[in-house]
C-alpha positions in Angstrom: -38.8 5.5 22.6 -39.1 7.2 19.6 -36.9 9.6 20.6 -34.0 7.6 21.0 -34.8 6.2 17.9 -34.2 8.9 16.2 -30.8 9.8 17.9 -29.7 6.4 17.3 -30.0 6.6 13.7 -29.3 9.9 13.3 -26.0 9.1 14.8 -25.6 6.1 12.4 -26.4 8.6 9.9 -23.5 10.9 11.1 -20.8 8.0 11.0 -21.7 6.0 7.9 -21.4 9.9 6.0 -18.5 10.6 8.0 -16.2 8.9 5.8 -17.4 10.4 2.7 -15.5 13.6 3.0 -12.8 11.8 2.1 -11.5 10.6 -0.9 -12.8 7.0 -0.9 -9.7 4.7 -1.1 -9.4 1.1 -0.6 -6.9 -1.9 -0.6 -7.0 -5.6 -1.7 -4.8 -8.1 -2.2 -2.0 -6.8 -0.3 1.0 -8.5 1.4 4.5 -8.0 2.0 7.2 -10.1 0.5 8.9 -12.7 2.8 12.6 -12.0 3.2 15.6 -14.4 4.6 16.3 -14.0 8.0 19.3 -11.0 8.2 18.1 -9.7 4.9 17.4 -5.6 5.6 15.0 -4.4 3.3 11.6 -5.5 1.6 8.6 -4.5 -0.2 4.9 -4.6 -0.3 2.2 -5.0 -3.4 -1.1 -4.1 -3.1 -4.3 -2.8 -5.5 -5.3 0.4 -4.7 -8.8 1.6 -5.6 -10.0 5.0 -5.5 -13.7 5.5 -6.2 -13.6 9.5 -5.9 -14.6 12.0 -9.0 -11.1 13.3 -8.7 -7.6 12.0 -8.7 -5.7 11.2 -4.8 -2.3 10.9 -4.5 -0.4 7.8 -2.0 2.4 10.1 -0.6 4.3 8.2 1.8 3.5 4.9 4.2 5.3 4.0 7.4 5.6 0.5 9.4 6.3 -0.4 13.1 8.8 -3.3 11.1 11.0 -0.8 9.2 13.0 2.3 9.6 12.0 3.7 6.5 8.8 3.1 3.8 9.6 4.2 0.4 7.2 4.3 -2.9 9.3 3.0 -5.5 9.0 2.3 -9.1 10.8 0.1 -11.7 11.9 1.7 -15.0 13.3 0.1 -18.0 16.7 1.6 -19.0 17.8 0.2 -22.3 16.8 -2.9 -21.4 18.1 -2.8 -17.6 15.3 -2.8 -15.1 16.1 -0.3 -12.9 14.2 0.5 -9.5 13.9 4.4 -8.4 12.0 6.0 -5.6 9.0 8.4 -6.6 7.9 11.1 -4.6 4.0 10.4 -5.4 1.8 7.3 -7.2 -1.3 8.9 -8.5 -4.5 6.4 -8.0 -6.6 7.8 -10.7 -10.6 8.9 -10.4 -12.5 6.0 -10.0 -9.9 4.3 -10.8 -7.2 2.1 -9.5 -3.3 1.2 -9.4 -1.4 -1.8 -9.0 1.5 -2.1 -6.8 3.7 -5.7 -8.1 6.5 -7.1 -8.6 8.5 -5.0 -11.3 6.1 -1.9 -11.1 5.1 0.4 -8.7 5.7 -0.8 -5.3 6.0 -0.2 -1.2 9.7 -0.2 0.2 10.3 -1.6 3.8 13.8 -0.1 4.3 15.8 -1.3 7.5 13.4 -3.9 8.5 13.7 -4.3 12.5 11.8 -7.7 12.7 12.4 -10.7 9.9 9.6 -11.2 7.7 8.6 -14.7 7.5 6.0 -16.0 5.5 2.7 -16.4 7.4 3.4 -13.4 9.4 2.2 -10.2 9.2 3.0 -6.3 9.5 0.9 -2.9 10.0 1.7 -0.5 6.9 0.1 3.2 7.2 -0.4 5.1 3.9 -0.9 8.4 3.4 -2.6 10.2 0.8 -2.5 13.6 -0.4 -5.9 14.7 1.0 -4.8 14.0 4.1 -6.4 10.9 4.7 -4.9 7.8 5.9 -5.1 4.2 5.6 -4.0 1.5 8.3 -3.3 -1.7 7.3 -2.4 -5.1 8.3 -1.1 -6.9 5.3 0.1 -11.0 5.6 3.7 -11.7 4.2 4.0 -14.0 1.4 6.9 -15.7 -0.2 7.1 -14.4 -3.9 8.8 -16.5 -6.2 11.3 -14.3 -8.4 11.4 -10.5 -8.7 9.6 -10.5 -11.8 7.3 -12.8 -13.5 8.7 -14.5 -16.4 12.3 -12.8 -16.0 14.1 -15.5 -14.4 17.7 -14.1 -15.2 18.9 -11.1 -13.2 20.5 -7.9 -14.1 23.9 -6.6 -12.7 
């Protein structure tokens, strides 16, 4: 009896200790942007938290709903918002980074399916310590590209 309890508690300790070898990354408020049928690209947004003592980089992503997943940011060049691809997004030690409209975001390029409001997508995030996180994100309608900016630059 005692032996089986010891074995069980050892197993639990082993299971609960395993994740601590990697950076402690968690994701909250994640979602993908709903887009009209036929539109080829969308974006996903979230807050990535890092409770580890060292920085970690988000290095890539993948999803079954898109041919390509890229990391992007918006930069303000002479008053014109431009989107550009970035190699990595750093999540600071014991901090967080917000992926949001008008800032860092994850582009879903070459959609294989319509992203309708109320649906879900899978998104795998890969980090610099070779850990990864598999997410299931809701698809939400996002009003406008950026809060407070209703005019479009061409």
